[in-house]
C-alpha positions in Angstrom: -20.7 -9.1 34.6 -22.1 -7.4 31.5 -23.1 -9.8 28.7 -20.9 -10.0 25.6 -22.1 -7.9 22.7 -22.0 -9.3 19.2 -19.5 -7.7 16.8 -22.3 -6.3 14.7 -24.2 -4.9 17.6 -21.1 -3.3 19.0 -20.3 -1.7 15.6 -23.8 -0.3 15.3 -23.4 1.4 18.7 -20.1 2.8 17.7 -21.3 4.2 14.3 -24.3 5.9 15.9 -21.8 8.3 17.6 -20.1 9.5 14.4 -21.2 12.0 11.7 -19.3 13.7 9.0 -17.0 16.6 10.0 -17.3 20.1 8.5 -15.9 21.0 5.0 -12.9 23.0 4.2 -11.5 24.3 0.9 -8.1 23.3 -0.2 -6.0 23.8 -3.3 -6.1 21.0 -5.9 -2.5 20.0 -5.1 -3.5 19.5 -1.5 -6.6 17.5 -2.3 -5.0 14.1 -3.0 -6.4 11.5 -0.7 -9.1 13.8 0.7 -12.8 13.1 0.7 -15.2 15.3 -1.3 -17.6 17.2 0.9 -20.4 17.6 -1.6 -21.6 16.6 -5.1 -19.6 18.3 -7.8 -21.1 19.3 -11.2 -19.2 20.1 -14.3 -19.1 23.8 -15.0 -18.4 23.3 -18.7 -18.5 20.6 -21.3 -15.5 18.2 -21.4 -14.0 18.5 -23.9 -15.1 22.1 -24.3 -14.9 21.9 -28.1 -14.9 19.2 -30.8 -11.3 18.2 -31.5 -9.2 15.7 -33.5 -8.1 12.5 -31.9 -5.1 12.2 -34.2 -2.9 14.1 -36.7 -4.7 14.3 -40.0 -7.0 16.3 -42.3 -10.4 17.6 -41.2 -12.9 17.4 -44.1 -16.5 16.5 -45.0 -17.1 12.7 -45.1 -19.6 13.1 -47.9 -16.9 14.5 -50.2 -14.7 11.4 -50.0 -17.1 8.6 -50.7 -15.5 6.0 -52.9 -12.0 7.2 -52.2 -9.4 4.4 -52.5 -5.7 3.9 -53.3 -6.6 3.4 -56.9 -9.1 6.2 -57.0 -7.8 9.0 -54.6 -10.1 11.9 -54.1 -8.1 15.2 -54.2 -9.0 18.2 -52.0 -7.5 21.6 -51.6 -5.7 22.2 -48.2 -6.7 25.7 -47.2 -6.0 25.8 -43.5 -3.8 24.4 -40.7 -5.0 24.1 -37.2 -2.3 23.3 -34.6 -3.4 22.4 -31.0 -4.0 25.4 -28.9 -5.3 27.6 -31.8 -8.8 28.2 -33.1 -9.9 28.1 -36.8 -10.4 31.6 -38.1 -13.1 30.6 -40.6 -15.4 27.7 -41.5 -14.0 25.1 -43.9 -15.2 25.8 -47.5 -16.7 22.9 -49.7 -14.1 20.8 -51.5 -11.4 21.6 -49.0 -9.5 20.1 -46.1 -7.7 21.5 -43.1 -4.6 19.9 -41.6 -5.2 19.4 -37.9 -3.1 18.1 -35.1 -4.2 15.9 -32.2 -6.3 17.9 -29.8 -6.8 20.7 -32.2 -10.4 22.1 -32.8 -12.3 20.8 -35.8 -13.2 23.7 -38.2 -16.9 24.4 -38.6 -18.1 22.5 -41.7 -15.8 19.5 -41.2 -17.2 16.3 -39.7 -14.4 13.8 -39.7 -10.6 13.5 -39.7 -8.6 11.4 -42.1 -5.3 10.2 -40.6 -2.1 11.3 -42.3 -1.3 7.7 -43.2 -4.4 7.5 -45.3 -3.4 10.2 -47.7 -1.0 10.1 -50.7 1.5 12.2 -48.7 1.8 9.9 -45.8 3.3 11.6 -42.7 2.8 15.3 -42.7 5.3 17.3 -44.7 6.9 20.3 -43.0 5.2 22.8 -45.3 1.4 23.0 -45.7 0.6 21.2 -49.0 -1.7 22.9 -51.4 -3.8 19.7 -51.9 -4.0 16.2 -50.7 -5.2 12.9 -52.1 -7.5 10.9 -49.8 -7.0 7.1 -50.1 -9.8 5.8 -47.9 -13.4 6.7 -47.4 -14.4 7.2 -43.7 -17.8 8.0 -42.1 -18.8 11.3 -40.5 -17.6 11.5 -36.9 -14.5 9.3 -37.5 -11.5 10.4 -35.3 -13.4 13.4 -33.9 -14.0 13.8 -30.2 -17.2 15.8 -30.0 -17.7 18.6 -27.4 -19.0 17.2 -24.2 -18.6 13.5 -25.2 -16.9 12.9 -21.8 -19.0 15.2 -19.6 -21.8 17.7 -20.2 -22.0 21.0 -18.3 -24.2 20.5 -15.2 -23.6 16.7 -15.1 -22.5 15.3 -11.8 -18.8 14.6 -12.0 -18.1 13.2 -8.5 -20.4 12.5 -5.6 -20.1 13.5 -2.0 -17.9 11.0 -0.1 -15.6 10.2 -3.0 -12.0 9.8 -2.1 -9.8 11.8 -4.5 -7.3 9.6 -6.1 -4.8 10.8 -8.7 -7.3 10.1 -11.5 -10.0 12.2 -9.8 -7.4 15.0 -9.3 -6.7 14.9 -13.1 -10.4 15.0 -13.9 -10.9 18.1 -11.6 -7.9 19.8 -13.2 -9.4 19.1 -16.7 -12.5 21.0 -15.6 -10.5 23.9 -14.3 -11.2 23.4 -10.6 -8.2 25.0 -8.8 -9.7 24.4 -5.3 -12.2 22.0 -3.9 -14.4 21.5 -0.8 -13.3 18.5 1.2 -14.1 17.1 4.6 -11.8 18.2 7.3 -9.2 15.6 8.2 -10.3 13.8 11.4 -7.9 14.3 14.3 -7.3 10.9 16.0 -5.5 10.9 19.3 -3.4 7.7 19.8 -2.2 6.8 23.3 -0.7 3.5 24.6 -1.0 2.7 28.2 1.2 0.4 30.4 4.1 0.9 32.8 6.1 -1.8 31.0 6.2 0.2 27.8 9.2 2.3 26.8 9.7 4.4 23.6 11.8 3.0 20.7 15.4 4.3 21.1 15.6 3.8 24.9 17.4 1.0 26.5 15.3 -1.8 28.0 15.4 -2.6 31.7 14.2 -6.0 33.0 10.5 -6.3 32.6 10.2 -3.6 30.0 9.2 -3.9 26.3 9.3 -1.4 23.4 6.0 0.3 22.7 4.7 -0.6 19.2 0.9 0.0 19.1 1.1 3.7 18.5 3.3 3.1 15.4 0.8 0.6 14.0 -2.3 2.6 14.9 -0.8 5.9 13.8 0.0 4.3 10.4 -3.4 2.9 10.0 -5.0 6.3 10.8 -2.7 8.0 8.3 -3.6 5.4 5.6 -7.2 6.3 6.0 -6.6 10.0 5.4 -6.9 11.1 9.0 -4.4 13.0 11.1 -2.9 11.0 14.0 -2.1 12.9 17.2 0.5 10.7 18.9 0.6 11.2 22.7 3.2 10.1 25.2 2.9 6.6 26.8 0.7 6.6 29.9 1.9 4.5 32.8 -0.5 2.4 34.8 -1.8 5.3 36.9 -5.3 6.7 36.6 -4.0 10.3 36.9 -1.6 9.8 34.0 -4.2 8.1 31.9 -6.6 10.9 32.5 -3.9 13.5 31.7 -3.3 11.9 28.3 -7.1 11.9 27.6 -7.3 15.5 28.7 -4.4 16.4 26.4 -6.3 14.7 23.5 -9.4 16.8 24.2 -7.4 20.0 24.4 -5.7 19.2 21.1 -9.1 18.9 19.4 -9.2 15.2 18.9 -12.3 13.9 17.1 -11.6 10.4 18.4 -9.4 9.0 21.1 -7.8 5.7 20.4 -6.2 4.1 23.5 -4.6 0.7 23.7 -4.4 -1.6 26.8 -5.9 -1.0 30.3 -9.5 -1.9 29.3 -9.9 -5.3 31.0 -10.6 -6.0 34.7 -7.0 -6.3 36.0 -5.7 -4.5 39.0 -3.9 -2.0 36.9 -6.5 -1.5 34.1 -7.6 2.1 34.5 -9.1 3.1 31.2 -12.7 2.1 32.1 -12.8 3.9 35.5 -11.1 7.0 34.1 -13.7 7.2 31.3 -16.6 6.6 33.7 -15.4 9.3 36.0 -15.4 12.1 33.3 -17.8 10.7 30.7 -19.8 7.6 30.0 -19.1 4.0 28.8 -21.3 2.4 26.2 -19.8 -1.1 26.4 -16.5 -2.8 27.2 -16.8 -6.5 26.2 -17.4 -8.0 22.7 -17.9 -11.6 21.6 -14.7 -11.4 19.6 -11.4 -13.2 19.2 -8.9 -11.6 19.5 -10.2 -8.5 21.3 -12.9 -9.3 23.8 -12.0 -6.4 26.1 -13.0 -3.3 24.1 -14.2 -0.1 25.7 -16.3 2.4 23.9 -17.8 5.6 25.2 -17.1 9.3 25.5 -14.5 11.2 27.5 -15.4 14.9 28.1 -17.7 14.6 25.1 -15.1 13.1 22.7 -15.7 9.5 21.5 -13.2 7.1 22.8 -12.3 3.6 21.7 -10.2 1.7 24.2 -8.5 -1.1 22.2 -6.9 -4.2 23.8 -3.1 -3.9 24.5 -1.9 -7.0 22.6 -0.9 -5.8 19.1 -2.9 -8.3 17.1 -6.0 -7.6 19.1 -5.4 -3.9 18.6 -5.1 -4.3 14.9 -8.2 -6.5 14.5 -10.4 -4.2 16.7 -9.1 -1.2 14.7 -10.3 -2.9 11.5 -13.7 -3.7 12.9 -14.5 -0.5 14.8 -12.1 2.4 14.2 -11.9 2.0 10.4 -15.6 2.5 9.9 -15.8 5.3 12.5 -13.1 7.3 10.8 -14.8 6.7 7.5 -18.0 8.2 9.0 -16.0 11.2 10.2 -14.7 11.7 6.7 -18.3 11.5 5.3 -17.3 8.6 3.1 -19.0 5.3 2.6 -17.0 2.7 4.7 -15.0 0.6 2.3 -14.9 -2.9 3.7 -11.9 -5.0 3.0 -12.4 -7.2 -0.2 -13.9 -10.5 0.8 -13.5 -13.8 -0.9 -14.4 -17.4 -0.2 -11.3 -19.6 0.0 -10.5 -23.3 0.5 -8.9 -23.9 3.9 -5.7 -25.9 3.8 -5.8 -27.1 7.4 -8.1 -27.9 10.3 -9.1 -24.9 12.5 -10.4 -24.9 16.1 -11.9 -21.9 17.8 -13.6 -21.1 21.1 -17.0 -20.1 19.6 -16.4 -16.3 19.6 -16.5 -14.5 16.2 -12.9 -14.9 15.2 -10.4 -13.2 12.9 -7.4 -15.4 12.2 -4.2 -14.1 10.6 -3.7 -15.9 7.3 -2.0 -16.1 3.9 -4.3 -16.3 1.0 -3.4 -17.0 -2.6 -5.1 -17.5 -5.9 -4.2 -21.0 -7.2 -5.6 -23.1 -10.0 -8.7 -21.0 -10.4 -9.6 -20.7 -6.7 -8.6 -19.0 -3.5 -6.7 -21.0 -1.0 -5.8 -19.9 2.6 -3.8 -21.1 5.6 -2.7 -19.6 8.8 0.3 -17.2 8.7 1.7 -18.4 12.0 0.9 -18.3 15.7 -2.5 -17.0 16.6 -1.4 -15.6 19.9 -2.7 -12.1 20.1 0.9 -10.8 20.9 2.5 -12.5 17.8 3.3 -9.5 15.5 5.4 -11.7 13.2 2.3 -13.7 12.1 0.4 -10.4 11.6 3.3 -9.0 9.5 3.2 -12.2 7.3 -0.5 -12.1 6.9 -2.2 -10.8 3.8 -5.7 -11.6 5.0 -7.9 -12.5 7.9 -10.0 -15.7 8.1 -13.4 -14.8 9.6 -15.1 -17.5 11.6 -18.7 -16.7 12.6 -19.8 -16.8 16.3 -20.6 -20.4 17.4 -17.9 -22.0 15.2 -15.6 -24.3 17.2 -14.1 -26.5 14.4 -13.6 -26.2 10.7 -12.2 -29.2 8.8 -9.4 -28.6 6.2 -10.8 -28.3 2.7 -13.8 -26.4 3.9 -14.8 -23.0 2.3 -14.2 -20.0 4.7 -14.7 -16.3 4.4 -11.5 -14.3 4.0 -10.9 -10.6 4.3 -8.0 -9.5 2.0 -5.7 -6.9 3.7 -3.8 -6.1 0.5 -5.0 -5.2 -3.0 
């Protein structure tokens, strides 16, 4: 029997098989959640012109030195600059221009005095002929200089960045109407097992509802990839091969199967892959999830996950998540990891283990305990879990109160 691979060695073998997919150009409204295909430089300064950060009066700071409520300095108001317009002429000496938030600063002005710091207070409807300034302010006050946020030619976003709403807003502010992103990976998902029936059908004795494709398809979608959900494959090598062939014909970049990867009489994933491809490994020193097949079927990478739902979830986290990130050309984003104080004794069998848990921040530290049964079929405990406790290989007992590594599954 083949030796058990460590989790790290297995992950390295998996990731060697994946590179970034080609780029495609999409409209900015379709770019949310996508991954940038290359570095992006600003084509203009941001902001493109010096503008006011508030409603007030643009003027020269040197002309209002010593201004106070007792000694207001009076200036002629010669110009009004609403947002969306451009000053027609430079500001002459001894004068001020009424400006609105976001409006360009006239040439010659170097600061903006807020409305509230003048003798007129809030702006009157009609443009006043003069204004009394009640406070001295320095040059640059309340002015957003051209390019203070970004300079033309400066790198705005780097290749591999995932475009969140804030990045979309940044791109819009730079006038980018379309953007080059990595093509969405197409991930075929197929569950195997003659006992499985689709949700919506009546159960007969010995049957259970299929749930793995719902979970795996959701995890794939959360990562920004496109799931291809295939029909359930009964325990028949011809049917398993047919589903894999369908995945290849539909352009899958990765095939994710669940169940049928062990050594049972009706486990057919391994022989089907070996017949029309190659198998890299199929056993990992992992709990839950020791049976895990990885190879290529007709040239397409294939991850054969265990059938028990919790094992399928954990192995997706460890192997499919970084593989999909590699296809997207993004840096794999590991789950946030913290050290937490264990609230109970734990026993394990020495394999690298990932236990479903509930972690909380309490009294200045993280605390963690199991979320329920650790049976690999116990979906309720997985649903209650907000974290995974990771126990290194070789660990068989951890006393309550000990520090443990915890992977947070939620922000």
